[in-house]
C-alpha positions in Angstrom: -79.3 2.4 15.7 -79.8 0.8 12.4 -81.9 1.0 9.4 -82.1 -0.8 5.7 -83.7 0.2 2.7 -83.1 3.7 2.9 -83.0 5.4 -0.6 -81.2 8.3 -1.3 -83.3 12.0 0.1 -84.3 14.0 -2.9 -81.5 16.6 -4.0 -81.1 19.2 -1.5 -82.7 17.2 1.6 -80.7 14.6 4.1 -82.3 12.6 6.2 -82.1 14.0 10.2 -82.5 10.9 12.9 -84.4 12.2 15.7 -85.0 11.2 19.4 -87.7 12.1 21.3 -87.9 11.5 25.3 -91.5 10.6 26.6 -93.9 14.2 26.1 -90.7 16.0 25.7 -89.9 17.5 22.0 -87.2 15.5 19.3 -83.7 16.3 19.6 -81.7 15.8 17.2 -79.5 12.9 16.6 -77.5 13.7 13.9 -77.8 13.6 10.0 -78.0 9.9 8.3 -75.4 9.2 5.7 -76.8 6.5 3.4 -74.5 3.9 1.6 -75.6 1.1 0.0 -79.1 1.8 1.5 -78.3 1.4 5.5 -77.4 4.0 7.8 -75.6 3.6 10.7 -76.3 5.8 13.9 -74.6 5.9 17.3 -76.6 8.0 19.8 -75.0 8.3 23.4 -77.5 9.1 26.4 -79.7 7.4 28.9 -82.8 6.1 26.9 -85.4 4.2 28.9 -88.4 2.8 27.9 -90.9 5.1 25.8 -88.3 7.1 24.1 -89.4 7.1 20.1 -86.1 7.7 16.9 -87.6 8.4 13.7 -86.3 10.2 10.8 -87.7 12.5 9.2 -86.4 14.1 5.1 -85.2 18.1 6.3 -83.3 20.2 4.2 -79.6 19.6 3.2 -77.5 19.9 6.4 -80.7 19.6 9.2 -82.9 21.4 10.8 -83.6 22.5 14.2 -87.0 20.7 14.6 -88.7 18.5 12.4 -90.3 19.6 9.5 -91.9 16.8 7.8 -93.4 13.7 9.2 -91.5 10.8 10.1 -90.3 7.9 7.5 -89.8 5.6 10.0 -90.7 6.3 13.7 -89.5 3.4 16.5 -90.5 3.3 20.4 -89.0 1.8 22.5 
């Protein structure tokens, strides 16, 4: 998964990626490292139609569940 055009997160925060199966709660897919406005994440698993990937701003180190609305969400 590649995201472009991201500014660094606010101080004390990280961008966290979420994988969301249809009808399921979000599962963390890791913290995104931003380099020159780009973030690249490799997410392993079997993903089919209806899965959503979303990015939220979370406290530094991440959260067990999203605490903010997604900045972006893409459904496949």
